[in-house]
MARBA-3410 file (N, C-alpha, C, O; in Angstrom, 1 decimal):
65
-23.4,29.4,-13.5,-22.6,28.1,-13.5,-22.7,27.5,-12.3,-22.6,28.1,-11.3 ~ -22.8,26.3,-12.3,-22.9,25.4,-11.3,-21.5,25.0,-10.7,-20.6,24.6,-11.5 ~ -21.2,25.0,-9.3,-19.9,24.7,-9.0,-20.2,23.1,-8.2,-21.1,22.7,-7.5 ~ -18.7,22.4,-8.8,-18.7,21.0,-8.5,-18.6,20.9,-6.9,-17.9,21.6,-6.2 ~ -19.3,19.7,-6.5,-19.1,19.6,-4.8,-17.4,18.9,-4.7,-17.0,17.9,-5.2
-16.8,19.7,-4.0,-15.5,19.3,-3.7,-15.0,19.2,-2.1,-13.9,19.5,-1.7 ~ -16.1,18.6,-1.4,-16.1,18.6,0.0,-15.2,17.1,0.3,-15.2,16.2,-0.6 ~ -14.7,16.9,1.4,-14.0,15.7,1.8,-14.8,14.7,1.7,-14.4,13.7,1.2 ~ -16.0,14.7,2.2,-17.2,13.7,2.3,-17.2,13.3,0.8,-16.8,12.2,0.5 ~ -17.6,14.1,-0.2,-17.7,13.6,-1.5,-16.7,12.9,-2.3,-16.8,12.1,-3.2
-15.4,13.5,-1.7,-14.2,12.6,-2.2,-14.1,11.3,-1.7,-13.7,10.3,-2.4 ~ -14.3,11.1,-0.4,-14.5,9.7,0.2,-15.5,8.9,-0.4,-15.3,7.7,-0.5 ~ -16.5,9.4,-0.7,-17.8,8.8,-1.3,-17.4,8.2,-2.7,-17.7,7.1,-3.0 ~ -16.6,8.9,-3.5,-16.2,8.6,-4.5,-15.4,7.3,-4.8,-15.5,6.5,-5.7 ~ -14.4,7.3,-3.6,-13.5,6.0,-3.7,-14.2,4.9,-2.6,-13.5,4.0,-2.1
-15.4,5.0,-2.3,-16.0,4.0,-1.4,-16.3,2.8,-2.1,-16.4,1.8,-1.4 ~ -16.5,2.8,-3.3,-16.9,1.6,-4.1,-15.9,0.8,-4.5,-16.2,-0.2,-5.1 ~ -14.6,1.1,-4.2,-13.5,0.2,-4.3,-13.5,-0.8,-3.2,-13.8,-0.4,-2.1 ~ -13.2,-2.1,-3.4,-13.2,-3.1,-2.5,-12.1,-3.6,-2.1,-11.5,-4.0,-3.1 ~ -11.4,-3.9,-1.0,-10.0,-4.2,-0.5,-9.8,-5.7,-1.1,-10.7,-6.6,-1.0
-8.8,-6.0,-1.5,-8.5,-7.4,-1.9,-8.3,-8.3,-0.6,-7.5,-7.9,0.3 ~ -8.8,-9.3,-0.5,-8.7,-10.2,0.7,-7.9,-11.5,0.2,-8.0,-12.1,-0.9 ~ -7.0,-11.8,1.3,-6.0,-12.9,1.2,-6.9,-14.2,1.3,-7.7,-14.3,2.2 ~ -6.7,-15.1,0.3,-7.3,-16.4,0.2,-6.9,-17.4,1.4,-7.7,-18.3,1.6 ~ -5.9,-17.3,2.1,-5.5,-18.2,3.2,-6.1,-17.7,4.5,-6.7,-18.5,5.2
-6.0,-16.3,4.8,-6.5,-16.0,6.2,-7.9,-15.4,6.1,-8.7,-15.5,7.0 ~ -8.2,-14.7,4.9,-9.4,-14.0,4.8,-9.4,-12.5,5.3,-10.5,-12.0,5.6 ~ -8.3,-12.0,5.5,-8.0,-10.7,6.0,-7.8,-9.8,4.8,-7.1,-10.1,3.8 ~ -8.2,-8.8,5.0,-7.8,-7.8,3.6,-6.5,-7.3,3.6,-5.9,-7.2,4.7 ~ -5.9,-7.1,2.4,-4.4,-6.8,2.4,-4.3,-5.3,2.8,-5.2,-4.5,2.5
-3.1,-5.0,3.4,-2.8,-3.6,3.7,-1.6,-3.3,2.8,-0.6,-4.1,2.7 ~ -1.6,-2.1,2.1,-0.4,-1.8,0.9,0.5,-1.2,1.8,0.1,-0.2,2.5 ~ 1.7,-1.7,1.9,2.9,-0.9,2.6,4.1,-0.8,1.7,4.4,-1.7,0.9 ~ 4.7,0.4,1.8,6.0,0.8,1.0,7.1,0.3,1.9,7.2,0.6,3.1 ~ 7.9,-0.5,1.2,9.1,-1.2,1.9,10.2,-0.6,1.2,10.3,-0.8,0.0
11.3,0.2,2.1,12.4,0.8,1.5,13.6,0.2,1.9,13.9,0.3,3.1 ~ 14.3,-0.5,1.1,15.6,-1.0,1.6,16.7,-0.4,0.9,16.7,0.0,-0.3 ~ 18.0,-0.3,1.7,19.0,0.2,1.0,20.0,-0.9,0.5,20.2,-2.0,1.1 ~ 20.6,-0.6,-0.8,21.4,-1.6,-1.4,22.8,-1.0,-1.9,22.8,0.1,-2.4 ~ 23.9,-1.7,-1.9,25.1,-1.1,-2.5,25.4,-1.7,-3.7,25.4,-2.9,-3.8
25.6,-0.8,-4.7,25.9,-1.4,-6.2,27.3,-1.7,-6.3,28.2,-1.4,-5.5 ~ 27.5,-2.3,-7.5,28.9,-2.6,-8.0,29.9,-1.5,-7.7,31.0,-1.8,-7.3 ~ 29.6,-0.2,-7.9,30.6,0.8,-7.7,31.0,1.2,-6.2,31.9,1.8,-5.9 ~ 30.1,0.7,-5.3,30.0,1.1,-3.9,29.2,2.2,-3.3,29.4,2.7,-2.2 ~ 28.3,2.5,-4.2,27.3,3.6,-3.8,26.1,2.9,-3.3,25.6,1.9,-3.8
25.7,3.6,-2.2,24.3,3.0,-1.6,22.9,3.8,-2.4,22.7,5.0,-2.6 ~ 22.1,2.8,-2.5,20.9,3.2,-3.3,19.7,2.8,-2.6,19.7,1.6,-2.2 ~ 18.7,3.6,-2.5,17.4,3.2,-2.0,16.5,2.5,-3.0,16.3,3.0,-4.1 ~ 16.0,1.3,-2.6,15.0,0.6,-3.4,13.6,0.7,-3.0,13.4,0.2,-1.9 ~ 12.6,1.2,-3.5,11.3,1.2,-2.9,10.3,0.2,-3.6,10.1,0.3,-4.8
9.8,-0.6,-2.9,8.7,-1.7,-3.3,7.4,-1.3,-2.5,7.5,-0.9,-1.4 ~ 6.1,-1.5,-3.0,4.9,-1.5,-2.4,4.4,-2.9,-2.4,4.1,-3.5,-3.4 ~ 4.2,-3.4,-1.2,3.9,-4.9,-1.1,2.6,-5.0,-0.2,2.3,-4.2,0.6 ~ 1.9,-6.2,-0.5,0.8,-6.3,0.1,0.7,-7.2,1.4,1.0,-8.4,1.3 ~ 0.5,-6.8,2.4,0.6,-7.5,3.8,-0.7,-7.9,4.5,-1.5,-7.0,4.8
-0.8,-9.0,4.9,-1.9,-9.6,5.9,-1.4,-10.2,7.0,-0.2,-10.0,7.3 ~ -2.2,-11.0,7.6,-1.8,-11.8,8.8,-0.7,-12.9,8.5,0.2,-13.3,9.3 ~ -0.8,-13.4,7.3,0.0,-14.6,7.0,1.3,-14.3,6.6,2.2,-15.1,6.9 ~ 1.5,-13.0,6.0,3.0,-12.6,6.0,3.4,-11.3,6.8,4.3,-10.5,6.5 ~ 2.8,-11.1,7.7,2.9,-9.9,8.8,4.4,-10.0,9.2,5.2,-9.1,9.1
4.6,-11.3,9.7,6.1,-11.4,10.5,7.2,-11.2,9.6,8.2,-10.6,9.8 ~ 6.9,-11.9,8.3,8.1,-11.8,7.6,8.6,-10.4,7.0,9.8,-10.0,6.8 ~ 7.4,-9.8,6.8,7.7,-8.4,6.3,7.9,-7.3,7.3,8.4,-6.2,6.9 ~ 7.6,-7.4,8.6,7.9,-6.5,9.5,9.2,-6.8,10.3,9.7,-5.9,10.9 ~ 9.7,-8.0,10.2,11.0,-8.6,10.9,12.2,-7.8,10.3,13.3,-8.0,10.7
END
């Protein structure tokens, strides 16, 4: 029985065909960032809200401010 190639290099080569999305305004590739914000609900309990957003040079200052 043959064994599958499970090296790190093979895993990286498998995902190498994926192309990063590019911003139409600045031409830079998007970087995906998870934004966690704390919000208080009606009862007064704090909850954490997680969003994944695409960041480039255009909206970098808005997202990291």
